[in-house]
N, C-alpha and C positions, 0 to 999 in steps of 0.2 A: 193440447200439448203435442209436440212432434215426438212420436214414439221413437224415432231413430236417435233422438238425443238422450234417451234413457240408458243407464248402464245395462249390462247383460243381466245382472240379478234383478233389476227393476223390470226389465222386459219379461223375464221369466215369471215374476210375480203377477204381472198383468195377464199373462197367458193362463196362469193357474187360477186367477180370479175370474176368468172368462170375460175380461174387459176388452180383449182383442183376440182374434183368431191368429193362428200361425200363418195362414194364407194372407191375412191383412198385413201382418207384421213383415212378412217376407216381401210382399208387394211394395210396401213402403220403402224398404231398403233397396230393392231393385230399381224403383223409380228414382231414388236419390242418386244411385250410381249412374243411371242413364242421364240425369239432368245436370250432373256435375262432372263432365269429362275433363275439366281442367286439372283435377287431382291426379288423373291417370294412375290410380292406385290398384283398382280391380281390373286386371287385364284380360281375364277370361271369365265370362259370366255364364252360369248355367241357368238361364231364365226359366225354361220349361221344366227342367229337372228339379229346380228348387221349389217351384210352385206345386209340382206333383207331390214332392216329399212333404211340403207343408200341408197340403190337403189330407194326406195320409196321417200326419200327426194330429190334425184336428179330429179326424175320425177316431183315432185311438183315444183321444181325450174324452170325446163324447161317449164312447163306449166304456169308459172307466179304466182303460188300459194306460194308466199314467206313469208306469215305470219308465225311467229314463230321466236323469237329472237335467238334461237340456232339451227335453221334449218340445219341439216346435221352434226352438231358438235359431234364427239365422246366424251363420258365422262365415268367415272367410278363412282361406288357407294360403300360406306362402307358396308360391309357385315352384318351390323345391320339394314339396311333399307329394308323392305320387297319389293320384286320386283316380279310382277306377272309372273308366269311360269318360274322363274329363282331361282335356289337354294339359300336360304338365311339361313345361319347357325349361325351367330354371334359367330363363332368359338367354338360352343358348341357341344359336341358329341351327346347330346340328340336331336339336331336339324339337324343331318346329312342329312336327307332326306326331310327337310322342303321345300315345294314348295308352296309359297303363291298364293292364288287365286285372290289377289287384291294388287295393288301398295300402298305403303305408300303415304300419301298425297303429300309429297315433291317430290317423284319420279313421281307422276302424273303431278305435275307442270312442271317438266323437260321434260316429254314426250310431254305435250301440247305445249311446246316451240320448239319442233322439235329435241331435243337431241337424239343421238344414244347411247344406253347403251352398252358399251363394255363388262362389267362384274363387279364383286364384289371384293372389296379389303379387305385384311386381317385385323383381329382384335383379341385381346385376348378373351378368353371365356367370353361371356356375357359382354364384354367391361370393365372387372373388373381388369385391370392392366394398368400400364403406360409404359410398353414395349409390343411388339406385338409378341406373340407366342401362339399356341394352339395345341391340340392333333390331329386335323384334317389336318392342312396344314403346321405345323412347324412354324419357326421363320422368320420374315421379318427383314433383317439387314438394317443398315443405308447405303444409297447409296454412301456416302462419305468415309465410313470406315466400312467394314463388321464386325469388332470386336465390334462395338458400336451399341447401340439400335437406331431404328428409332423412338422410343417413342410409346406412346399409349394413348388412345385406337385406335385412327385413324392412326396408324402407317403405315398400308398398303396404306391408302389414300395419306399420305404425301410422302411416298417412291415412289409411282406410278407417282405422279406429278413431283417429283424431278428427277426421272430417265427417264422422257419423255415417259412413257408408256401411259399417259393420260394427256390432257391439263387442266382438271378440274375434281375435285371429290367433292362429298358432303358427309360430315360426321357429327359427333355429338360431343358435348362438354358439359361435366358436371364439371369435375375437370381438365379442361385443355386438354381434349381429342383431340381437334383439334389443339390447339395452341402449346402444347408441341411438338408433332411430327413435326409440321411445323417449329418450331424453330430449332429442331435437324437436320432436313433435308434441311434447307435453302430455304423454300418456304413461301408463304403467307397463312394466315388462318384468318377467321373471326368468332368469336362467336357472333351471332346476339342477339339483345335485346330479352329478354325472351318474348315469346308469339307471335312474329310476323311471325314465320315460324311454320306451324303445324307439330307436332311430332307424330301423329297417324301413326302406322306402324313401329315404331322404337322398336328394341329389345335390351336390356330389356326395358320395361315390356314384359311379355310373349306374344307370338303370339295371336292376337285377343283382346288384352287389349285395351280399348278405352280411358280411362282417362289419361291426361298428367301428367308428372312429374313436380314438383314445381321447379326443378333446371336445367333440360336438355334443351339445345337448339340445333338446326341444323344449319349448315353453310358450306361455301365452302372452299376448299383448291385449290390454283392456283399458277401460276408463276408470277403474277403481281397484283398490287392493282386494276388496271382497271378491271381485270377479277373478283376480289371479288365483285366489285360494279355491274358488269354485272349480276353475279349470284344472288346477293342480290335482284335485281329488279324482278327476276323471282321466287324466293323462297318465298319472303315475301308476306303475304296476308292471307286471311281467309282459313280455312280448307274447304274441299269439302262440308261438311255439313252446314257450315256457309256462304258460298259464295252468297247465295240468299239475304242476309240481310246487309252485310257490305263490305266495301273496305278499303284498307290501303294506305295512302299516307305519306310516311316518309318525314320529313323535309329535305330541301336541306342543303348542307354543310354550316356551320356558316359563313365562310369567303371564299374568292377566292384565296388569296395569303398567303404564309407561314408567311410573316412578319406581318400579321394582327392577327394571332392566339396568344392566351395566353396559354402558356404551363407551366405545373409543371413537375418537374423531381424528382422522388423518386428513388434515385440511389442505396441505400443500407438500411438495417435495421437490428438492433441487433437480431430481431426475426428470420431472415433468411438471413444470410450474403451471399454475392455473391463473386466469385473469382476475382482475380486481373484483368484478361482480360475482364470480364464482366463489372467491375467498370470502366475500361479504356474506354470501348465502350460507356458507359453512359456519361462519361466526354466528349468524342468526339462529341456525339450527342448534348450535351448542348452547346459546343463551336460552332458547325455548326449552331444551331438555333440562338445563339447570333449574329453570323456573318451576318445572314439574316436580322437582325433587329427585330426578333420576341421577344415578352415578355417571359422571362423564369424565373420561380420561383423555386428555389432549396430547399425550406424549407416547403412549404405548404403541409400538410398531411390531407387527408380527414377523416381517421379513425385510430384506433389502429389496426395494423396488427394482433397482438395476439388475441384481442377480436373478430375481424372479422373472423379469421381462426377458432377459437373455435366454433363460431356460425355455420359457414359453415360445419364443420365436424359433428356437432350434427345433422343438418338438412340432411346431406348426409347419415349418418348412418340410420336415421329414414326412409328416402325415400327408401333405399336399402332393408329394411326388407320386403317390399311387394313382392319381388321375392323369398323370402325364402320359403321352404316347410313348411307345418304345423308342422311337427315333429321337424325341425330345429328351427323354431321360438319358439315352446313350450319349447325346451331345453334352449334357450337363456332367455326366461322369467324366468324359474326356476333358472338359474345361476344369473340373475340380482337380484332376490329376496333374494338370499343367500349372496349378497355382504354386507360387514360391512358398516355401515353408514359413517364412516370416510375414506373409501377406495377411494382415488383419483387417482388411477393408470390409465394408458391408457386403460387397459382392462376393468376396471370398467366404465370409460367414454363411451367406445364403447358399452358395454352392456346396460347401462342406456339409451343411445341415441337410440339404436336399438329398445328398448322395451318401450319407453316413452308412457305415456297415452296421449289421445287426448288433454286433457287440457294442458299438458306440451308442446305438439307440437304447440298449439295455442299461448302459451306464447312465444315460440321461434319464431313463425311466426310474432308476434307483434314486437319482437326485430329486426327482419329482416326489417320490415317497418320503424322502427325508424332509423335503419342504412341507409335505402334508403333516408330518409329525410336528413341525414347528407351529403350524397353524392350529393343530389340535390342542397343543399345550397353551397357546395363546387364548383359545376359547374356553379354557378352564376358568379364567378370571374375567372374561369379557363375553357378553351375549351377542352383541352386534357391533361390527365395525362400520362406521359411516365415512365415506370418501366422496370426493367430487365424482360426477359421472364422466366428465370430460373437461379439458382445459377451458372450454368456452361454451356458449350456446351455439345453435346451429350456424355452421360456416357457409360461405357462399358456395353455390353449386359450381363444380368445375368440369362438367361434362364437356368433352371436346379438347380438354387440356391433357396431354400425355401424362400418365401417372408419375413418371420421374420428375416432372416439372411442377406438380401440384404442391401446395403448401398451405398452412394456416397461419393466422396472425394472432398472437396472444399479447395483449397490451402493447401493440405496436411492434412486437418482435416477430420476425419471420421464423416459423418452426416447421418441422417435418410433417408431412401430410398424415402419416400413420400415428402421430402423437395423439390423434383424436381418441384412440382406444387404449392408451397405455394404462390408465387407471382401471379400466374394465378388465384388462388382461391379468390382473392380480388373481382373480378367482378361477380363471380357465384351466391352468395346468394342474391345479390341486383339487379339482372336482367339487368346488364349493357352490352352494346356492347364493345367488346375488340378484337383487332387484334394482332397477332404477325407477324413481318416483318423481313426479313433478313437485317442486317445492317453492317455486317463486318465478319471477320474470325479470328480464333485463330492462334497462331504461327504454329500450326500443320495443318492449312488449313481447320479446321472444321467450319461450318456455326455458326454465332453468331447473335442472333436477339434481338429485343426489343419488349415490349408490349405497345400498345396504348389503353387507356381506355377512353371512352367518356360518355356523359350523356345518360340517358335512351332515346331510340328511335333516338339518333343522330348517327345512323349507317353510314349514308352518310358522316357525318363529319369525322368519323374514317377512312373510305376508302379514302376520299379525302386527308386527311393528310398523309396517307400511300403513296399515289401517289406523293404528293408534296415532301416528304422526299426522295423517290426514285429518283425524278428528281433533287433533291439537291445533289445527289451523295452518299447517305447513303446506298443504296441497293447494294448487291454484285452480283445481277443477271443482 
């Protein structure tokens, strides 16, 4: 059996049973990375450091020091997470030689759990695209079809896990940056509830920045729902600076059996139509759940997708302005001031959002909390909302095409490039946990997934339902 094809949990069990050493397991992954350069997913490899850490893990296990839930397990990290002594570029030429002197808090949690860091996975420059390509390392193709994108911005993470270069990766999600690549590559991803995984050490913000984003979360990409839950338990908790004062105990899953859950299915919406195969998958999921005896509501909607998406975009543009240079931001302020009062164009919306005054941001933040109340009330009667992950399966890679000229095609209709993440954007402004899981394939054999959205802090409900759905036969893996 090829050990690299086992899930993270299965690899840990093999380590615990002494069927394989960490050094053997780490070597197997390093060899696979070296022998499959076509995936271009792991762009910085810590060959010697990983083998040394694996040897130390083996010594600990032999001596009976088996504390550490990931002891000896090789993992990769998105190249946006600062890693002590290991090049961390976030795909940006300006950070080509950036060697952090300190781990991001999430990376420190993984090291404390005994994980072996193989290297860093590819991302677009400063995580600012939904396909993965940059001037430093080039493009990461979809492992199922090299003409299609792996997604972004955690495209290297999803491709590495799908191609068996790594059993587990930790990436980031703002506008679907974990969930879209996982959907396109046929693996599992979890956007954690906002605030439960510390984000210090994530780029962007710039290296050394301490304050957190109001939208960004970190989470795992893996090949099973059980692996998502395993990683969740290690990543969630206080930052290193707050650890002296508080602990986190996430609630258990709401129910034990699939037929006890109350589901809602939002299969399509005029604001972001999905293609025929995606709609067929959602119909199949609904039938499968009905057949188990679960309660399924096909009409309950928590919010207006259009209103929610507009609020999200406004908050996202405002948040992104912090990374702009003083000269760039000054030019944007001047351009916003020159706008005609009645200009409602997308460019005007972007400029006004990027340069909004603090009072306007506070008003938008209040709208966010009112939207959160709507979702909370919705989850009084619903346990999990199931939606499409995206309008289609993986779209053609458009590296080299200027972003304003990019587009996707949905059942023959030309649609905006950024429509790929509209369904995923539902969870982002309101801090909800959400997972994408593989649930089928297209006629061309491409992975096709669904999104599960749960109540705030109900991350274990989301991972549990993902696991139950896989056991019900919905997963393609």
